[in-house]
Structure formats: C-alpha cells, structure tokens
C-alpha positions in Angstrom: 136.3 107.4 98.8 136.5 105.0 95.9 133.8 103.1 97.4 131.4 106.3 97.9 131.9 107.1 94.2 131.4 103.2 92.9 128.0 103.5 95.1 126.9 106.8 93.5 127.7 105.4 89.9 126.3 102.0 90.4 122.7 103.4 91.5 122.8 106.3 89.2 123.3 103.6 86.3 120.3 101.4 87.3 118.1 104.3 88.6 118.4 107.4 86.0 114.7 107.7 84.6 116.0 109.0 80.9 119.0 107.7 78.5 121.8 109.5 76.9 119.0 110.6 73.8 116.5 112.0 76.6 114.2 108.8 75.9 112.3 107.5 79.1 114.1 104.3 79.8 112.0 100.7 79.2 111.9 98.4 82.0 114.1 95.9 80.0 117.2 98.5 80.2 116.8 98.6 84.0 120.0 96.4 84.8 122.4 96.6 87.4 126.2 97.1 86.9 126.6 93.4 86.8 123.7 92.7 84.4 121.0 91.7 87.0 117.5 92.7 85.5 116.1 91.9 88.9 116.2 95.4 90.2 112.7 97.1 89.8 113.7 100.4 90.3 110.2 101.5 90.0 109.0 98.7 92.3 109.0 97.9 95.6 110.9 99.3 98.6 112.6 96.0 99.6 115.0 97.0 96.4 114.7 100.9 95.9 115.0 101.8 99.8 118.7 100.5 99.3 119.5 101.7 96.1 118.5 105.4 97.3 120.2 104.8 100.5 123.6 103.8 98.6 123.3 106.8 96.4 122.7 109.2 99.2 125.7 107.7 101.4 127.9 107.8 98.7 127.1 111.5 97.7 127.4 112.5 101.0 130.8 111.3 101.3 132.0 112.8 98.1 130.0 115.8 98.9 126.7 116.7 97.7 127.7 119.7 96.0 130.2 118.0 94.1 128.0 115.1 92.9 127.0 116.8 89.8 130.5 117.6 88.7 131.6 113.9 89.3 128.8 112.5 87.4 129.4 115.0 84.3 133.2 114.3 84.1 132.9 110.2 85.0 134.9 107.8 82.8 134.0 104.2 83.2 137.5 103.2 81.6 139.5 105.4 84.2 137.4 104.2 87.1 138.1 100.6 86.7 141.5 101.6 86.6 140.9 103.3 89.9 139.5 100.4 91.4 142.2 98.0 90.2 144.6 100.5 91.8 142.8 100.2 94.9 142.8 96.4 95.2 138.9 96.4 94.9 139.1 93.5 92.6 135.4 92.3 93.1 134.0 96.0 92.6 136.1 95.6 89.5 134.8 92.8 88.4 131.2 93.8 88.6 131.8 97.2 86.8 133.7 95.4 84.0 130.6 93.2 83.0 128.9 96.7 81.3 130.7 98.2 78.4 132.3 101.5 79.0 130.2 103.7 76.6 127.0 102.0 77.8 127.8 103.3 81.4 128.9 106.6 80.4 126.0 107.2 78.3 123.7 107.1 81.2 125.9 108.5 83.9 127.6 111.4 81.7 123.7 112.6 80.6 122.2 113.3 83.7 122.9 116.8 84.2 121.6 117.2 80.5 118.5 115.5 81.2 118.1 117.8 84.6 118.4 120.6 82.9 115.8 119.7 80.1 113.4 119.0 83.0 113.8 115.3 82.5 113.7 113.8 86.1 116.6 111.5 87.4 114.7 109.2 89.5 110.9 108.8 90.0 109.8 112.2 88.9 112.9 114.2 91.2 115.5 116.0 89.4 119.3 115.7 90.5 119.3 119.3 91.2 116.4 118.8 93.8 118.8 116.4 95.6 121.5 118.9 95.8 119.0 121.5 97.0 117.2 119.5 99.7 118.2 115.6 100.2 115.4 115.3 102.4 113.0 116.4 100.0 114.4 114.2 97.2 114.4 111.2 99.5 110.6 111.6 100.3 109.5 112.1 97.2 111.3 109.5 95.3 111.1 106.8 98.1 109.9 107.6 101.4 106.2 107.8 100.6 106.6 104.9 98.4 107.5 102.7 101.4 104.5 103.2 103.5 101.4 103.2 101.3 98.3 100.9 103.0 96.5 100.7 106.3 97.9 98.7 109.2 95.9 95.6 110.2 98.0 95.0 113.4 99.8 97.0 116.1 99.0 100.3 117.9 97.6 102.0 114.5 95.2 99.5 113.1 93.3 101.1 110.2 96.0 104.3 109.7 98.1 104.9 106.9 101.9 103.8 107.1 101.7 99.8 106.4 104.3 98.8 104.2 103.6 98.3 100.6 105.2 95.1 100.6 102.2 93.8 102.5 99.9 94.5 99.6 102.2 94.3 96.5 100.7 93.5 93.2 104.1 92.3 91.5 104.1 88.8 93.1 104.0 86.8 89.9 105.6 83.2 89.9 104.1 79.9 88.9 100.3 80.7 90.0 100.2 83.8 88.0 100.0 87.5 88.9 99.1 87.0 92.8 99.4 89.7 95.3 102.7 89.9 97.2 102.1 89.8 101.0 105.4 89.3 102.4 107.0 90.0 105.9 110.7 89.0 104.8 110.4 91.5 102.2 109.0 94.0 104.4 111.8 93.4 106.8 114.7 93.9 103.9 113.0 97.5 103.0 112.2 98.6 106.4 115.5 97.7 107.4 117.1 100.3 104.6 114.2 102.6 105.6 115.9 102.9 109.2 119.3 103.0 107.5 118.0 106.0 105.4 116.7 107.9 108.1 120.1 107.9 110.0 122.0 108.8 107.1 120.0 111.9 106.5 119.9 112.7 110.3 123.7 112.0 110.4 124.7 114.4 107.7 122.2 117.1 109.1 119.8 116.8 106.2 116.9 115.5 108.3 117.0 118.4 110.7 117.6 121.2 108.0 115.0 120.4 105.4 112.2 122.9 104.8 110.2 120.1 104.0 108.8 119.9 107.5 105.3 118.8 106.6 106.8 115.7 104.8 109.0 114.9 107.6 106.3 114.6 110.1 104.1 112.6 107.8 107.1 110.2 107.3 107.8 110.1 111.0 103.9 109.2 111.6 104.2 106.5 108.5 107.4 105.1 110.2 105.5 104.3 113.2 102.5 103.0 111.7 104.5 100.7 109.4 107.0 99.5 112.2 104.2 98.7 114.7 102.2 97.0 112.0 105.2 94.7 111.2 105.9 94.3 114.8 102.5 92.6 115.5 102.7 90.4 112.2 106.4 89.5 113.0 105.9 88.4 116.4 102.7 86.6 116.3 103.7 84.6 113.2 102.5 85.3 109.4 101.6 83.4 106.4 103.7 85.3 103.6 103.0 85.0 99.9 105.0 86.1 97.1 106.2 84.7 93.4 104.4 81.6 93.5 104.7 80.4 97.2 103.8 80.7 100.5 106.0 80.6 103.7 105.4 81.0 107.3 107.4 83.7 109.0 108.1 84.4 112.8 110.7 86.8 114.5 112.1 83.9 116.5 113.3 82.3 113.3 114.4 85.1 111.1 118.0 86.0 111.1 117.6 89.4 110.2 114.8 90.5 113.0 116.7 90.8 116.4 119.2 93.6 114.8 116.2 94.9 112.9 114.2 95.3 116.1 116.9 96.7 118.0 117.4 99.4 115.4 113.7 100.3 115.3 113.7 100.4 119.2 116.5 102.9 119.1 114.1 104.9 117.0 111.0 104.5 119.4 109.3 102.8 116.4 109.1 99.6 118.4 108.0 99.0 122.0 110.1 96.7 123.9 108.5 92.9 123.9 107.5 91.9 127.4 105.5 88.6 126.3 104.1 87.0 123.3 101.7 83.9 122.5 100.3 82.8 119.1 99.7 79.1 119.9 101.5 77.9 116.6 102.7 74.9 119.2 99.5 74.0 119.6 99.1 74.4 123.5 98.8 77.0 126.1 101.4 75.5 128.2 102.6 77.8 131.0 98.8 79.5 131.3 96.7 78.8 134.2 93.0 78.0 132.9 89.8 77.8 134.3 86.9 76.7 132.0 87.1 74.6 128.9 89.9 76.2 126.7 91.2 74.3 123.7 93.4 74.8 120.7 91.3 75.0 117.5 93.2 74.8 114.0 90.8 77.2 112.0 91.4 79.4 108.9 93.0 82.5 109.9 90.7 85.5 109.6 93.1 88.4 110.8 96.6 88.2 109.2 98.3 86.6 106.3 97.1 83.6 104.0 93.2 83.0 103.7 94.2 79.4 103.0 96.4 77.9 105.8 95.8 76.9 109.1 96.2 78.8 112.4 96.1 77.5 115.8 93.8 79.6 118.1 92.9 79.3 121.5 89.1 78.8 122.1 86.5 78.7 125.0 83.6 76.7 124.5 80.5 78.2 126.2 80.3 77.7 130.0 78.0 78.4 132.8 80.3 80.9 134.3 83.6 83.1 134.0 86.4 81.5 132.6 90.1 82.9 132.6 93.2 81.8 131.1 95.9 83.6 132.6 99.5 84.0 131.2 102.5 83.9 133.2 103.6 87.3 132.5 103.3 89.4 135.6 104.0 93.5 135.4 103.0 96.8 136.8 102.5 99.0 133.4 101.7 97.2 130.1 99.8 97.0 127.3 98.0 93.7 125.7 96.9 93.0 122.5 95.0 90.2 120.8 92.6 89.3 118.3 89.0 87.9 119.4 85.7 87.2 118.4 82.5 85.2 119.4 80.8 82.5 117.4 77.8 82.2 119.6 76.4 82.8 123.0 75.7 80.0 125.2 73.3 82.0 127.3 72.9 85.3 129.3 75.8 87.5 130.3 77.9 86.3 127.3 81.1 88.4 127.2 84.8 88.2 126.3 87.8 90.3 127.0 91.2 90.9 128.4 92.4 90.5 131.9 95.3 92.8 133.3 96.7 93.2 137.1 95.6 89.8 137.7 96.4 89.1 141.2 94.3 85.9 141.7 91.0 84.3 140.5 89.2 87.0 142.9 90.9 90.2 142.3 91.7 91.6 138.9 90.6 94.1 136.2 89.3 92.8 132.9 88.3 94.9 129.8 85.6 93.4 128.0 82.4 93.3 125.5 79.4 91.9 127.1 76.9 90.9 124.2 73.6 90.7 126.1 73.5 94.7 126.1 76.1 95.7 123.6 78.7 97.3 125.9 82.4 97.7 126.2 83.1 97.6 129.7 86.0 98.1 132.0 85.4 95.9 135.3 87.0 95.6 138.7 86.9 92.2 140.0 87.3 92.5 143.8 87.1 89.7 146.4 85.5 87.5 143.8 82.5 90.4 142.8 82.6 92.3 139.9 82.1 96.0 139.9 81.3 98.0 136.7 83.5 101.1 136.6 82.7 102.4 133.3 81.3 101.4 129.8 80.0 102.5 126.5 77.6 100.9 123.8 79.4 99.2 121.0 78.1 96.9 118.5 80.1 93.7 117.5 78.1 90.7 115.7 79.0 87.1 116.2 81.8 85.5 113.9 83.6 89.2 113.3 87.1 89.4 114.2 88.4 92.6 116.1 91.9 93.9 117.2 92.0 94.6 121.1 94.4 96.7 122.6 94.1 97.1 126.5 96.4 99.6 128.0 97.1 98.9 131.9 99.2 102.0 132.4 101.0 104.5 135.0 99.0 105.9 137.9 96.4 103.5 137.4 95.1 104.2 134.0 93.1 101.9 131.8 92.0 102.2 128.3 90.5 99.9 125.6 91.1 100.2 122.0 89.1 98.3 119.4 90.6 98.2 115.9 93.0 100.9 116.3 92.1 104.4 116.5 93.6 107.5 118.2 91.1 107.2 120.9 90.2 104.6 123.4 86.4 103.4 123.3 86.5 103.4 127.1 89.1 104.8 129.6 89.5 104.9 133.5 91.5 105.2 136.5 91.9 103.0 139.4 95.1 102.5 141.3 93.9 99.6 143.7 95.8 97.0 141.9 99.2 97.8 141.1 100.5 95.0 139.4 99.7 91.5 138.1 99.3 89.2 135.4 97.9 89.3 131.8 95.5 86.9 130.4 92.3 86.2 128.4 88.6 86.2 129.9 85.1 84.7 128.8 81.6 83.4 129.9 78.7 81.8 128.2 80.5 82.2 124.9 81.9 80.2 122.1 85.0 82.6 121.9 88.2 82.6 120.2 91.7 84.4 120.7 94.8 84.3 118.9 98.3 86.4 118.8 98.6 88.0 122.5 101.3 90.4 122.4 102.3 92.4 125.5 104.5 95.6 125.2 105.7 98.4 127.3 103.2 101.0 127.5 
C-alpha cells in the first residue's frame, strides 16, 4: 500500500496542471520527484502512458474513492517517515530530493483547483477520474497515443498509428527534427497495453458509460499495433534526438515480451514468416528468373537517406517467381512493391500463394498492359484468369500489398490498406502451399515480405 501511495504522489506532483496559487504550471516546473526535467507531461506517450498508468494503478489499490482525501491530507514529511519505516530506502532517497513544502504545495491543492474548474491533467479534473476512470484515461492519455494514419500492416491509411512515429519534438544536434522512432513507440504502446489491463482488471473498462470512446480506442489500438508490427518485423530506420538508428524486432530486447502481450489482446497476428533482405541475399528462396538484391533509397518506411536492401527482378521474357520456404494452409502475405519500367507486353507483378510447384499455384497480380488487378490460378502450367478489376498504378509508385489466402478457399487482395479488398474470389482446389513473389516483363522491386495468420 505504501508503494501505491508513492506512485500516486509522484505522478500527481509532476502531472498537476496548476500550482498551489491556481496558476498554470510552466514547462520548466515539470520535474519528477528526483528532480529530473526530462518528463514531458504534455508530450509523448512513451513517458505519459507510464505516468498515467502508475497513477491509476496506485489509485485503485488505495481505492478510487479514497484518493481525494489522501491527496488533500498528504504530508510529505510524514510519508518519508513511513517510507523509512517500511525499509523503502531507494524510494525515500528519491522523495527526499524535493522539499516538503514544494511537494505539499502541488499535492494538497489538487482538490481546490478541481473545485475551481482548473483541471488536474490535460484538461481532465480529478473528480472526473473518480466518476469514470476510463473516461479520464481516454481524454487525458488514450487518444493522445494513436494520432496518425498507419503506413504498414492491416490498416494502412487508417487512424491509429502511434504518435511517436510522427512527433515533432526530436530536437538534438541537428535541430528541431521529426522524431520517427520505433523504440519510443514500443515503450509507449507497452504501457498502453498495461493501462488497458489495469482498467479491465479493476472493472472500469467494462463499466464505463463512455462506450463510443472505448470502441474508438479499441480500433486505434488495432491499427497502431498492426502498424508497429510491420515496422518492427521488417526493420525500420528511426530518427530522434539528433541521430538515426536501425531497429528490428529480432534485436530489440523488449519486443518478444511486448509482442506476446499484444497477441494476447488480439492486437498482433501470429508471425509465420518474414523477410526484409537486409542480409543482402534471398537464401532459402527458390528463384526462377533474374532476381537480385538492390541497395536502394527506401521509399516505404523510415529514413529517406539510409540504404535499404530490396529484391528486384530485371525485365525478362516470361514469368519469373521467387518462392519462400514457408508453406501453409491459410495465411496472409504482406509486401511492398513497385515497377520501375516494363520490358514488353504482359508486364505484371504480384504475390504467389498456395504454391505447389512451378505449374500449380495462385497469384494475385497487377497487369500493367491493361491496368487490371487480377486473381489467377496457374494449373498445369496454364494461367486461368478468375477475377479482375480496373486499377491504375503508375511506374515508380510503391504500394503496400496484402494478399489473403484464407479459409474455405477465399482469396482477397488489398492495396494500400482499406477495409474492403480490391478483388476477391473463392477457389478450393489448392488447399496449401508456399508463399512467394511473381513478375514478368518488368523491372519490379519488392521488400518486407511478412506472412501472418489470417
């Protein structure tokens, strides 16, 4: 219980919007209990999700109805004695940095400010937290985390991308740059999952009357986590605080735990296979045609200056395939692709699924000569068009592709996200097989192949 009270006090101290005289606090007064000014309580989720979460967790253990009275009667000197008596020396040392009167001035006056319609945090009054903790969380923090449109994953173009992928407070040696950081996003969304768990565990997620906002937050979380999944698995150039770093889930110590939490909430689909060609080869793939690795400027994620290896097919006189080692029954294939030019008639490129051999498989493709998106079944070496739709795709333009090879033979092709597939059909002849890439008569480029469960 002492630790719960410490969490509440520490986060009220740094987060309170108004001081003891009822004046709006300035940024330079926003310091943590140990004097650290690097807290950004009005800034990004990687910090504030944690602050709000620990405030909520401590409040629930104290009892939401007891928080107001606890803050109003709080004595910093007496609480430090309690910390000493409990043997919490490290917490005591942290709390002892700031003067008693300074802490009391912020903590004791929360209720007075609340009664004078001066919000506690980000426009939300403490009384709103007591009335409906979910509403408080959503307005103070939840909607601040997911503020941009996704560029990878299941929901390209939809609202929910984590704000740390498009923040403007990067700063650092090269000036006021845009922070575009996978590492910061993981920290923020990790706490976002924790905060959702806290709200659910204590019953406030289910009991809120703020049902529309809860529905919105659920959707934003799915969008944001799906976008992060694509970036983390495919590799991502992050920029922030004056430097650039390459991040990938396989080398991020936080990601496996984070991924398991997100999957438990249905925010991540299980990863079945991934390839970003960053090792400079496509070892393990079966190639027919002139496939090679190209170090090019990335055009679909991360830095605009760093090199990103991609796989390319130079124009050939016929069908070329690059088939992965992954084989399954039902799965979804994601990749980024474009064509730089065409080498003749029947220029096309696409995604292979349920590949049995070179003469039997499905392919979802763009056919440039007649500007069609198509689903084709190759059987005994002959291509059989099943369905198509008109679609314009200009040379040099990268698009995010999603090909669903689902249950009961359903196949769907999405381009740059969206809630509806561009083409769809059902065929059950090929029950299982490998995933891969496909092109002919094209200078085509592909990157970041990701296979997930449907």
